[in-house]
C-alpha positions as CSV (number, residue, x, y, z in Angstrom):
1,M,155.7,60.3,209.6
2,R,159.0,59.8,207.9
3,A,160.2,57.4,210.7
4,A,157.0,55.4,210.3
5,G,157.2,55.1,206.6
6,S,160.8,54.3,206.6
7,H,159.7,51.5,209.2
8,R,157.1,49.9,206.8
9,R,159.3,49.9,203.7
10,P,161.7,47.2,205.2
11,L,158.5,45.1,206.1
12,W,157.2,45.0,202.7
13,A,160.8,44.3,201.4
14,K,161.2,41.4,203.9
15,L,157.7,40.1,202.9
16,I,158.8,40.4,199.0
17,S,162.0,38.4,199.8
18,L,160.3,35.9,201.7
19,A,157.9,35.4,198.7
20,I,160.8,35.2,196.4
21,V,162.5,32.4,198.5
22,A,159.4,30.5,198.9
23,A,158.8,30.6,195.2
24,A,162.4,29.5,194.7
25,V,161.8,26.7,197.1
26,L,158.5,25.6,195.5
27,F,160.2,25.8,192.2
28,A,163.1,23.7,193.4
29,L,160.9,21.1,194.7
30,Y,158.8,21.0,191.5
31,V,162.0,20.5,189.5
32,L,163.1,17.8,191.8
33,H,159.9,16.1,191.4
34,R,159.7,16.5,187.9
35,S,163.2,15.2,187.5
36,S,162.4,12.1,189.5
37,V,159.3,11.3,187.5
38,M,160.3,12.5,184.2
39,P,164.2,12.6,183.9
40,S,165.5,14.4,180.8
41,T,169.0,15.1,179.2
42,D,170.3,17.2,176.3
43,D,173.3,14.9,176.2
44,A,171.9,12.5,173.4
45,T,172.6,11.7,170.0
46,I,170.7,10.0,167.1
47,D,171.9,6.6,166.4
48,A,171.6,3.7,164.0
49,D,172.9,0.4,163.1
50,V,175.7,0.5,160.5
51,V,177.5,-2.0,158.3
52,H,181.1,-1.3,157.2
53,V,180.8,-2.6,153.6
54,A,183.7,-4.6,152.4
55,S,184.3,-7.5,150.2
56,V,185.3,-10.9,151.4
57,V,187.5,-11.2,148.4
58,G,190.0,-8.8,146.9
59,G,190.5,-7.4,143.4
60,R,189.9,-4.4,140.9
61,I,186.5,-2.7,141.5
62,V,185.0,-2.6,138.0
63,A,181.5,-1.1,139.0
64,I,180.3,1.2,141.7
65,P,176.6,2.0,140.8
66,V,176.1,4.0,144.4
67,A,177.0,7.5,145.4
68,E,177.6,9.4,148.5
69,N,174.3,9.8,150.9
70,M,172.4,7.9,148.2
71,H,169.6,5.5,149.5
72,V,169.7,2.0,148.5
73,A,167.1,-0.8,149.1
74,K,168.0,-4.3,150.5
75,G,169.7,-6.3,147.6
76,D,170.9,-3.4,145.6
77,L,174.3,-3.8,143.9
78,L,176.7,-1.8,145.8
79,F,180.1,-2.7,144.0
80,Q,181.4,-5.3,141.7
81,I,184.9,-6.6,141.6
82,D,186.6,-8.1,138.5
83,P,185.0,-11.6,138.4
84,V,187.3,-12.7,135.6
85,P,190.2,-14.3,137.6
86,Y,187.7,-16.0,140.0
87,S,186.0,-17.5,137.1
88,L,189.2,-18.7,135.8
89,T,189.6,-20.3,139.1
90,V,186.3,-21.9,138.9
91,A,187.2,-23.6,135.3
92,Q,190.5,-24.8,136.9
93,T,188.9,-26.4,139.8
94,Q,186.3,-27.8,137.6
95,A,189.1,-29.3,135.3
96,D,190.7,-30.8,138.6
97,L,187.4,-32.4,139.7
98,S,187.0,-34.0,136.4
99,V,190.5,-35.3,136.4
100,A,189.8,-36.8,140.0
101,Q,186.5,-38.4,138.9
102,A,188.2,-40.1,135.9
103,A,191.0,-41.3,138.2
104,L,188.3,-42.8,140.6
105,D,186.4,-44.4,137.6
106,T,189.8,-46.0,136.5
107,Q,190.4,-47.1,140.2
108,R,187.0,-48.9,140.3
109,R,187.7,-50.6,137.1
110,V,191.0,-51.9,138.4
111,L,189.4,-53.0,141.7
112,S,186.9,-55.0,139.7
113,T,189.7,-56.7,138.1
114,Q,191.6,-57.4,141.2
115,R,188.3,-58.8,142.9
116,S,187.6,-61.0,140.0
117,T,191.3,-62.3,139.9
118,A,190.8,-63.0,143.8
119,T,187.6,-64.6,143.0
120,V,189.3,-66.9,140.4
121,S,192.0,-67.8,142.8
122,A,189.6,-68.9,145.3
123,D,188.0,-71.3,142.7
124,Q,191.3,-72.6,141.8
125,V,192.0,-73.4,145.7
126,Q,188.8,-75.2,145.6
127,R,189.5,-77.3,142.6
128,A,193.1,-78.0,143.8
129,R,191.7,-79.1,147.1
130,T,189.1,-81.5,145.3
131,N,191.9,-83.0,143.2
132,L,194.0,-83.6,146.3
133,A,191.1,-85.4,148.1
134,L,190.4,-87.7,145.0
135,A,194.3,-88.4,144.8
136,E,194.4,-89.3,148.3
137,R,191.3,-91.6,148.0
138,T,192.9,-93.4,144.9
139,V,196.2,-93.9,146.8
140,E,194.3,-95.3,149.8
141,R,192.2,-97.8,147.6
142,L,195.2,-99.0,145.4
143,G,197.7,-99.4,148.4
144,P,196.1,-102.6,149.9
145,L,195.7,-103.9,146.2
146,A,199.2,-103.2,145.2
147,S,200.7,-105.0,148.3
148,K,198.9,-108.0,147.5
149,G,199.9,-107.8,143.7
150,Y,196.3,-107.3,142.6
151,V,197.1,-103.9,140.7
152,P,200.7,-103.2,138.9
153,A,203.3,-101.3,141.0
154,Q,203.3,-98.8,138.4
155,Q,199.8,-98.0,138.6
156,F,200.1,-97.4,142.3
157,D,203.2,-95.2,141.8
158,Q,201.4,-93.0,139.2
159,A,198.5,-92.5,141.9
160,Q,201.3,-91.5,144.5
161,T,202.7,-89.1,142.1
162,A,199.2,-87.5,141.3
163,K,198.7,-87.3,144.9
164,H,202.1,-85.5,145.2
165,D,201.1,-83.2,142.4
166,A,197.8,-82.5,143.8
167,T,199.3,-81.4,147.3
168,T,201.8,-79.1,145.4
169,S,198.9,-77.6,143.2
170,L,196.8,-76.9,146.3
171,Q,199.8,-75.2,147.9
172,Q,200.4,-73.0,144.8
173,A,196.6,-72.2,144.7
174,R,196.7,-71.1,148.1
175,E,199.6,-68.7,147.6
176,Q,198.1,-67.3,144.5
177,Q,194.9,-66.5,146.4
178,T,196.8,-64.8,149.3
179,A,198.5,-62.6,146.8
180,A,195.5,-61.9,144.8
181,V,193.4,-60.8,148.0
182,Q,196.4,-58.7,149.1
183,A,196.6,-57.1,145.7
184,I,193.3,-55.7,145.8
185,D,193.4,-51.9,146.6
186,T,191.0,-49.3,147.7
187,E,189.3,-46.6,146.4
188,A,189.3,-44.6,149.5
189,G,192.2,-42.5,148.2
190,A,190.6,-41.5,145.0
191,E,187.2,-40.9,146.7
192,A,189.0,-38.4,149.1
193,T,190.7,-36.7,146.2
194,V,187.2,-36.3,144.4
195,R,186.0,-34.7,147.7
196,A,188.7,-32.4,147.9
197,R,188.6,-31.1,144.4
198,Q,184.7,-30.8,144.9
199,A,185.3,-28.6,148.0
200,A,187.9,-26.5,146.0
201,L,185.4,-26.1,143.3
202,D,182.8,-25.0,145.8
203,I,185.1,-22.4,147.5
204,A,185.9,-21.0,144.2
205,R,182.3,-20.6,143.2
206,H,181.8,-19.0,146.5
207,A,184.6,-16.7,146.1
208,L,183.2,-15.9,142.6
209,S,179.7,-14.9,143.9
210,D,181.5,-12.7,146.6
211,T,182.9,-10.4,143.8
212,T,179.2,-9.2,143.8
213,V,178.6,-7.2,146.9
214,R,174.9,-6.1,147.5
215,A,173.1,-4.4,150.3
216,P,172.2,-6.4,153.2
217,H,169.4,-4.0,154.2
218,G,168.1,-0.6,153.1
219,G,170.0,2.5,154.2
220,R,172.3,5.3,153.1
221,V,175.8,5.2,151.6
222,V,178.2,7.2,153.9
223,G,181.9,7.8,153.5
224,L,182.3,6.6,149.8
225,S,185.6,7.9,148.5
226,V,186.6,5.4,145.9
227,L,186.2,5.1,142.1
228,T,186.3,2.1,139.8
229,G,189.8,1.0,138.9
230,E,190.8,0.9,142.8
231,I,192.2,-2.3,143.8
232,V,191.0,-3.5,147.2
233,A,192.2,-6.1,149.9
234,P,189.8,-8.8,151.2
235,A,187.8,-7.2,154.1
236,Q,188.9,-3.6,153.2
237,T,186.1,-1.2,154.2
238,L,185.0,1.0,151.3
239,F,182.1,2.9,153.0
240,T,179.6,2.7,155.8
241,L,175.9,1.7,155.1
242,V,173.5,3.5,157.7
243,N,170.6,1.2,158.1
244,D,167.4,3.4,158.2
245,D,165.0,0.6,159.0
246,E,165.5,1.4,162.7
247,W,166.5,4.7,164.3
248,F,167.7,4.9,168.0
249,V,168.7,7.7,170.6
250,V,171.6,7.2,172.8
251,A,171.1,9.4,175.8
252,N,173.5,9.8,178.7
253,F,171.9,10.1,182.0
254,R,173.4,10.8,185.2
255,E,173.6,7.9,187.5
256,T,171.3,9.9,189.9
257,D,168.4,9.6,187.4
258,L,168.9,5.9,186.6
259,H,166.4,5.0,189.3
260,A,163.6,6.8,187.5
261,I,164.2,4.9,184.2
262,A,163.2,1.6,183.4
263,V,163.3,-0.8,180.1
264,G,159.8,0.1,178.4
265,D,159.3,3.4,179.7
266,C,157.9,6.0,177.0
267,V,160.3,8.5,175.8
268,T,159.7,12.0,173.8
269,A,162.7,13.0,171.8
270,F,163.3,16.0,170.0
271,S,166.1,16.3,167.2
272,M,168.0,19.5,167.3
273,I,167.4,19.7,163.5
274,D,163.6,20.6,164.3
275,R,162.9,20.8,168.0
276,A,159.2,21.6,167.3
277,R,158.4,17.9,166.3
278,P,158.3,15.6,169.0
279,I,159.3,12.1,168.3
280,K,158.0,9.1,170.4
281,G,160.2,6.3,171.5
282,T,160.6,3.5,174.1
283,V,163.7,2.8,176.4
284,Q,165.3,-0.3,175.0
285,G,168.3,-0.9,177.4
286,I,170.2,0.8,180.1
287,G,174.1,0.7,180.0
288,A,175.7,-1.8,182.3
289,G,178.8,0.0,182.5
290,V,181.2,2.7,181.2
291,L,185.1,3.2,181.1
292,D,186.7,5.7,183.3
293,T,190.1,7.2,183.3
294,D,191.3,4.4,185.7
295,R,190.5,1.8,183.2
296,I,191.0,3.3,179.9
297,S,193.1,0.2,178.8
298,L,190.1,-2.0,178.8
299,P,188.6,-3.2,175.6
300,R,187.0,-0.2,173.8
301,S,183.8,-2.2,173.3
302,V,182.5,-0.7,176.5
303,P,181.5,3.0,176.0
304,Y,183.6,5.9,177.5
305,I,181.9,8.9,178.6
306,E,184.2,11.7,179.7
307,R,183.0,13.6,182.7
308,S,182.3,17.3,182.3
309,L,184.7,18.2,185.2
310,N,187.7,16.5,186.2
311,W,188.6,18.8,189.4
312,V,185.5,17.9,191.3
313,R,183.6,14.6,191.8
314,V,180.5,14.9,189.5
315,A,177.9,12.2,188.8
316,Q,178.8,9.7,186.3
317,R,176.6,9.4,183.1
318,F,175.3,6.1,181.5
319,P,174.0,5.4,178.0
320,V,170.3,4.6,177.8
321,R,169.3,3.2,174.4
322,I,165.9,4.5,173.1
323,R,164.2,3.0,170.0
324,L,162.3,5.7,168.0
325,E,158.9,4.9,166.6
326,N,158.3,5.9,163.0
327,P,160.7,8.7,163.1
328,P,160.6,11.6,160.3
329,Q,163.4,10.5,158.0
330,Q,164.2,14.0,157.4
331,L,165.2,14.6,161.1
332,M,167.2,11.3,161.3
333,R,171.0,11.9,160.8
334,L,173.6,9.6,162.4
335,G,175.2,11.6,165.3
336,A,172.8,14.4,165.4
337,T,172.1,16.0,168.8
338,A,168.8,15.2,170.6
339,V,166.8,16.0,173.8
340,V,165.0,13.3,175.5
341,E,162.4,13.1,178.2
342,V,161.6,9.8,180.0
343,R,158.0,9.3,181.5
344,H,158.8,6.8,184.0
345,G,156.3,4.1,184.8
346,D,154.4,5.1,181.5
347,A,154.6,2.6,179.0
348,C,154.1,3.5,175.4
349,R,151.1,2.1,173.7
């Protein structure tokens, strides 16, 4: 009896072992199927677009009405740089423009006088030409008469003298006309000076407006560590403005899962701040490349994702950008950890 009982126990043990193995295989198949249809990862972070707030111009900060983690609306004043030096520059360039405009007006009056002189010179040339023609006709008329003694020789001599004088006068009038035309100046230089002064004034006014820095969009102030009185250089970042109009999740999926992810797929995300509240999202884009240790010298604009093991060949991960739809603001923190699950082929409605 004992021998028979001891023989049955191994049989039941084998059946139980087979059942456990079968359950494990079925569970593995289920997991594989689920991962192919609904890939997921816990290697994800909450992300948002940010602006590194800086002023185009430098100077002393006279006002900072914002504080760390403070929410600001689009158009709110972030900080103010002392505008007095820039106001003085505007006044100076305005005065330079007025001087240039006055010089242009003077140049135009000079040009008007020069053009009038040239016109008078042209009239004098025409008058001298008419006088010469008259003197030539008089000499032609008196020549035959003087040769026959019908007119006194003195009268003929006077006519020839008048012709010579008319020729000289015409030559002088032409020379004066040439000189008057060449003396006509141009207002191009004065006009160019006015345009340059106007451009300088526009630049000064733009710099003055840049002393007031306003929020380009709504968001939260992060990394503020300066006070009024600080002197900043142009383009020096003072803090970061996190845009809270849109929130994203950057999820790093293994390359073996990418075939089951497509742009437009619906996503369920969970912020680690509160994993009980699901957040809907949509796949916006899949990373086209990442850096590896062999290409670490490439520009860092390409994301670098470190592999979890360096002594065995593991699947590379690629970032998938997911746009969240109406996420709870209290769960949204830049850099917070998240878990995502993609439903392949299921477009969010």
